[in-house]
MIDOSE-1310 file (N, C-alpha, C; in nm, 2 decimals, decimal comma, always signed):
residues 128
mnep	+4,11/+4,87/-8,09/+4,16/+4,75/-8,02/+4,28/+4,75/-7,92; +4,25/+4,71/-7,82/+4,38/+4,70/-7,71/+4,45/+4,59/-7,70; +4,59/+4,64/-7,72/+4,70/+4,53/-7,70/+4,75/+4,52/-7,56; +4,81/+4,40/-7,54/+4,88/+4,40/-7,41/+5,00/+4,48/-7,40
astt	+5,03/+4,55/-7,30/+5,15/+4,65/-7,29/+5,25/+4,60/-7,33; +5,29/+4,47/-7,33/+5,43/+4,44/-7,33/+5,45/+4,43/-7,50; +5,30/+4,41/-7,57/+5,32/+4,39/-7,70/+5,37/+4,54/-7,75; +5,29/+4,64/-7,71/+5,29/+4,78/-7,76/+5,45/+4,83/-7,72
tera	+5,49/+4,80/-7,60/+5,62/+4,88/-7,57/+5,73/+4,78/-7,64; +5,73/+4,68/-7,70/+5,80/+4,61/-7,78/+5,83/+4,66/-7,91; +5,69/+4,70/-7,96/+5,67/+4,76/-8,10/+5,74/+4,91/-8,09; +5,70/+5,00/-8,03/+5,68/+5,12/-8,02/+5,82/+5,16/-7,90
gwre	+5,87/+5,10/-7,82/+6,00/+5,11/-7,75/+5,96/+5,15/-7,64; +5,98/+5,10/-7,52/+5,93/+5,14/-7,39/+5,97/+5,29/-7,35; +6,06/+5,34/-7,39/+6,14/+5,48/-7,38/+6,01/+5,58/-7,41; +5,95/+5,55/-7,51/+5,86/+5,65/-7,63/+5,73/+5,65/-7,50
lsac	+5,71/+5,57/-7,43/+5,58/+5,55/-7,33/+5,61/+5,60/-7,19; +5,74/+5,64/-7,18/+5,81/+5,65/-7,02/+5,74/+5,80/-6,98; +5,71/+5,79/-6,87/+5,64/+5,89/-6,81/+5,78/+5,99/-6,78; +5,86/+5,99/-6,77/+6,00/+6,07/-6,78/+6,02/+6,16/-6,92
rhsd	+5,97/+6,14/-7,01/+6,03/+6,16/-7,13/+6,00/+6,31/-7,17; +5,94/+6,37/-7,08/+5,92/+6,54/-7,08/+5,97/+6,60/-6,96; +6,07/+6,49/-6,88/+6,09/+6,57/-6,77/+6,21/+6,60/-6,81; +6,28/+6,69/-6,69/+6,42/+6,74/-6,70/+6,48/+6,61/-6,69
pelf	+6,61/+6,58/-6,76/+6,69/+6,42/-6,72/+6,78/+6,48/-6,63; +6,80/+6,57/-6,58/+6,88/+6,61/-6,43/+6,79/+6,57/-6,32; +6,67/+6,57/-6,33/+6,61/+6,53/-6,18/+6,63/+6,39/-6,17; +6,65/+6,27/-6,28/+6,70/+6,17/-6,23/+6,82/+6,12/-6,21
fpvv	+6,92/+6,22/-6,21/+7,07/+6,19/-6,17/+7,10/+6,30/-6,06; +7,05/+6,30/-5,93/+7,10/+6,36/-5,84/+7,27/+6,36/-5,83; +7,29/+6,50/-5,78/+7,45/+6,47/-5,74/+7,50/+6,39/-5,62; +7,40/+6,43/-5,53/+7,44/+6,36/-5,39/+7,32/+6,28/-5,36
psgp	+7,35/+6,18/-5,29/+7,23/+6,11/-5,22/+7,14/+6,17/-5,08; +7,24/+6,29/-5,05/+7,15/+6,33/-4,92/+7,12/+6,48/-4,91; +7,05/+6,56/-4,86/+7,03/+6,69/-4,84/+6,93/+6,72/-4,98; +6,94/+6,79/-5,05/+6,86/+6,83/-5,16/+6,89/+6,74/-5,25
grdq	+6,96/+6,64/-5,23/+6,97/+6,51/-5,34/+6,86/+6,41/-5,33; +6,83/+6,42/-5,18/+6,72/+6,35/-5,13/+6,59/+6,34/-5,17; +6,58/+6,49/-5,20/+6,42/+6,53/-5,23/+6,43/+6,53/-5,38; +6,52/+6,55/-5,44/+6,56/+6,52/-5,58/+6,51/+6,36/-5,63
laaa	+6,59/+6,29/-5,56/+6,53/+6,13/-5,55/+6,41/+6,09/-5,55; +6,34/+6,17/-5,42/+6,20/+6,14/-5,41/+6,12/+6,18/-5,54; +6,13/+6,33/-5,59/+6,07/+6,37/-5,70/+6,06/+6,27/-5,82; +6,19/+6,23/-5,83/+6,24/+6,13/-5,97/+6,12/+6,01/-5,95
kavc	+6,15/+5,95/-5,82/+6,06/+5,84/-5,80/+5,91/+5,85/-5,82; +5,87/+5,98/-5,77/+5,72/+6,01/-5,78/+5,70/+6,02/-5,92; +5,78/+6,04/-6,04/+5,75/+6,02/-6,17/+5,78/+5,88/-6,20; +5,85/+5,81/-6,15/+5,85/+5,67/-6,21/+5,72/+5,57/-6,13
asca	+5,67/+5,67/-6,05/+5,56/+5,56/-5,95/+5,44/+5,59/-6,07; +5,39/+5,68/-6,14/+5,29/+5,65/-6,21/+5,34/+5,61/-6,37; +5,42/+5,58/-6,38/+5,49/+5,52/-6,56/+5,44/+5,38/-6,57; +5,41/+5,40/-6,69/+5,31/+5,28/-6,74/+5,43/+5,14/-6,74
vrae	+5,56/+5,18/-6,81/+5,66/+5,12/-6,86/+5,80/+5,12/-6,74; +5,76/+5,11/-6,60/+5,84/+5,09/-6,52/+5,92/+4,99/-6,49; +5,88/+4,87/-6,53/+5,92/+4,74/-6,52/+6,01/+4,73/-6,62; +5,98/+4,78/-6,75/+6,07/+4,77/-6,88/+6,20/+4,85/-6,83
clsy	+6,17/+4,97/-6,80/+6,29/+5,06/-6,73/+6,37/+4,97/-6,63; +6,30/+4,94/-6,54/+6,42/+4,85/-6,46/+6,48/+4,74/-6,50; +6,41/+4,68/-6,58/+6,49/+4,53/-6,63/+6,61/+4,61/-6,73; +6,56/+4,71/-6,79/+6,68/+4,76/-6,91/+6,81/+4,81/-6,80
smat	+6,75/+4,90/-6,68/+6,85/+4,93/-6,62/+6,95/+4,83/-6,56; +6,89/+4,70/-6,54/+6,98/+4,59/-6,45/+7,05/+4,52/-6,55; +6,97/+4,48/-6,68/+7,08/+4,43/-6,79/+7,19/+4,53/-6,83; +7,16/+4,62/-6,85/+7,28/+4,74/-6,88/+7,38/+4,76/-6,78
vqdh	+7,32/+4,75/-6,67/+7,43/+4,78/-6,53/+7,44/+4,93/-6,55; +7,31/+4,98/-6,52/+7,31/+5,14/-6,50/+7,35/+5,18/-6,37; +7,44/+5,25/-6,36/+7,52/+5,27/-6,21/+7,46/+5,38/-6,16; +7,42/+5,51/-6,27/+7,39/+5,64/-6,23/+7,23/+5,63/-6,22
gvwg	+7,19/+5,74/-6,16/+7,04/+5,78/-6,17/+6,97/+5,68/-6,13; +6,81/+5,74/-6,17/+6,66/+5,65/-6,10/+6,66/+5,60/-6,22; +6,63/+5,46/-6,22/+6,58/+5,39/-6,31/+6,47/+5,29/-6,30; +6,35/+5,29/-6,33/+6,23/+5,19/-6,27/+6,21/+5,24/-6,15
gtse	+6,24/+5,34/-6,09/+6,20/+5,39/-5,97/+6,27/+5,32/-5,87; +6,38/+5,31/-5,90/+6,51/+5,26/-5,80/+6,63/+5,37/-5,82; +6,69/+5,37/-5,70/+6,80/+5,44/-5,67/+6,93/+5,35/-5,72; +7,02/+5,43/-5,74/+7,17/+5,34/-5,76/+7,21/+5,24/-5,66
eerr	+7,16/+5,30/-5,52/+7,20/+5,20/-5,41/+7,08/+5,07/-5,42; +6,98/+5,10/-5,44/+6,88/+5,01/-5,47/+6,88/+4,89/-5,51; +6,96/+4,97/-5,67/+6,98/+4,86/-5,81/+7,12/+4,77/-5,76; +7,20/+4,84/-5,71/+7,34/+4,75/-5,67/+7,27/+4,65/-5,56
amrr	+7,21/+4,67/-5,47/+7,15/+4,57/-5,38/+7,07/+4,46/-5,46; +6,99/+4,49/-5,53/+6,91/+4,38/-5,63/+7,05/+4,30/-5,69; +7,13/+4,36/-5,74/+7,24/+4,26/-5,83/+7,29/+4,17/-5,71; +7,34/+4,24/-5,58/+7,40/+4,14/-5,49/+7,32/+4,04/-5,47
arlr	+7,20/+4,08/-5,43/+7,09/+3,96/-5,40/+7,09/+3,86/-5,49; +7,07/+3,91/-5,59/+7,05/+3,82/-5,74/+7,18/+3,73/-5,76; +7,28/+3,78/-5,72/+7,44/+3,72/-5,75/+7,42/+3,61/-5,63; +7,39/+3,63/-5,50/+7,39/+3,57/-5,42/+7,30/+3,40/-5,43
rsls	+7,17/+3,45/-5,50/+7,07/+3,39/-5,51/+7,13/+3,27/-5,63; +7,22/+3,32/-5,72/+7,26/+3,24/-5,81/+7,39/+3,14/-5,78; +7,44/+3,21/-5,67/+7,57/+3,17/-5,63/+7,50/+3,02/-5,55; +7,42/+3,06/-5,47/+7,37/+2,97/-5,39/+7,28/+2,84/-5,44
aaat	+7,21/+2,86/-5,58/+7,14/+2,78/-5,67/+7,26/+2,67/-5,68; +7,37/+2,77/-5,75/+7,46/+2,66/-5,83/+7,55/+2,57/-5,71; +7,55/+2,61/-5,58/+7,61/+2,54/-5,49/+7,54/+2,42/-5,46; +7,41/+2,46/-5,44/+7,30/+2,36/-5,43/+7,30/+2,25/-5,54
rerp	+7,30/+2,28/-5,64/+7,30/+2,16/-5,73/+7,45/+2,10/-5,75; +7,58/+2,15/-5,71/+7,67/+2,07/-5,69/+7,68/+2,02/-5,59; +7,60/+2,02/-5,47/+7,61/+1,95/-5,35/+7,53/+1,83/-5,36; +7,64/+1,70/-5,34/+7,55/+1,59/-5,30/+7,42/+1,58/-5,21
dpge	+7,35/+1,53/-5,25/+7,23/+1,50/-5,13/+7,29/+1,38/-5,03; +7,33/+1,46/-4,90/+7,35/+1,38/-4,78/+7,31/+1,22/-4,78; +7,16/+1,20/-4,79/+7,11/+1,07/-4,79/+7,11/+0,99/-4,91; +7,18/+1,05/-5,02/+7,16/+0,99/-5,12/+7,31/+0,88/-5,11
rpdp	+7,27/+0,75/-5,13/+7,37/+0,63/-5,16/+7,44/+0,65/-5,29; +7,55/+0,60/-5,31/+7,63/+0,59/-5,43/+7,57/+0,46/-5,54; +7,57/+0,48/-5,62/+7,53/+0,35/-5,74/+7,65/+0,27/-5,69; +7,57/+0,11/-5,66/+7,65/+0,01/-5,66/+7,77/+0,00/-5,80
gerr	+7,70/+0,03/-5,90/+7,75/+0,01/-6,02/+7,83/+0,10/-6,06; +7,85/+0,21/-6,01/+7,95/+0,30/-6,03/+8,06/+0,27/-5,98; +8,17/+0,31/-6,08/+8,33/+0,27/-6,05/+8,38/+0,37/-5,93; +8,44/+0,36/-5,87/+8,50/+0,45/-5,79/+8,66/+0,45/-5,79
dhas	+8,70/+0,38/-5,85/+8,83/+0,38/-5,86/+8,88/+0,43/-6,02; +8,88/+0,57/-6,03/+8,92/+0,67/-6,14/+9,05/+0,59/-6,22; +9,15/+0,52/-6,19/+9,25/+0,49/-6,23/+9,21/+0,40/-6,33; +9,14/+0,29/-6,29/+9,07/+0,18/-6,35/+8,99/+0,24/-6,51
qrrr	+8,95/+0,39/-6,51/+8,86/+0,45/-6,59/+8,96/+0,48/-6,71; +9,09/+0,50/-6,68/+9,18/+0,56/-6,79/+9,21/+0,46/-6,88; +9,19/+0,49/-6,99/+9,25/+0,41/-7,12/+9,40/+0,34/-7,09; +9,38/+0,22/-7,09/+9,53/+0,13/-7,11/+9,58/+0,13/-7,25
qpal	+9,70/+0,18/-7,22/+9,79/+0,20/-7,32/+9,86/+0,02/-7,34; +9,87/+0,02/-7,48/+9,94/-0,11/-7,50/+10,08/-0,08/-7,45; +10,14/-0,20/-7,41/+10,29/-0,23/-7,36/+10,38/-0,22/-7,49; +10,50/-0,14/-7,48/+10,60/-0,12/-7,58/+10,60/-0,28/-7,65
gasa	+10,63/-0,26/-7,76/+10,64/-0,38/-7,86/+10,52/-0,47/-7,85; +10,41/-0,46/-7,79/+10,31/-0,54/-7,80/+10,22/-0,50/-7,94; +10,16/-0,56/-8,01/+10,10/-0,53/-8,12/+9,96/-0,53/-8,07; +9,86/-0,44/-8,15/+9,75/-0,40/-8,11/+9,65/-0,46/-8,16
């Protein structure tokens, strides 16, 4: 019986199904991003390219803010750029929701005088 991959990964744990589980962990943590580190980064990404749980790995790394190493086929710099882009989209969406539509006219029944909306306190000596 074939189960969807997501069901399998939830039950078994995505790490148990990862392509990197038998690789040297140091491969996925280049010391420098240039020179030999660039070759190491390419080799790590090649392992990730054939991984059945690459999406789960990337999701985990983004959710837990993994700042170092290759996760889900992405480098540290690529994940930082993804987080910045996500933040920009989130801020932009929030600003759009808060900004009134320029073509929208205020409801005539809506009060603009906020002072009149305050609870009026009875005058001193007056009975309520």
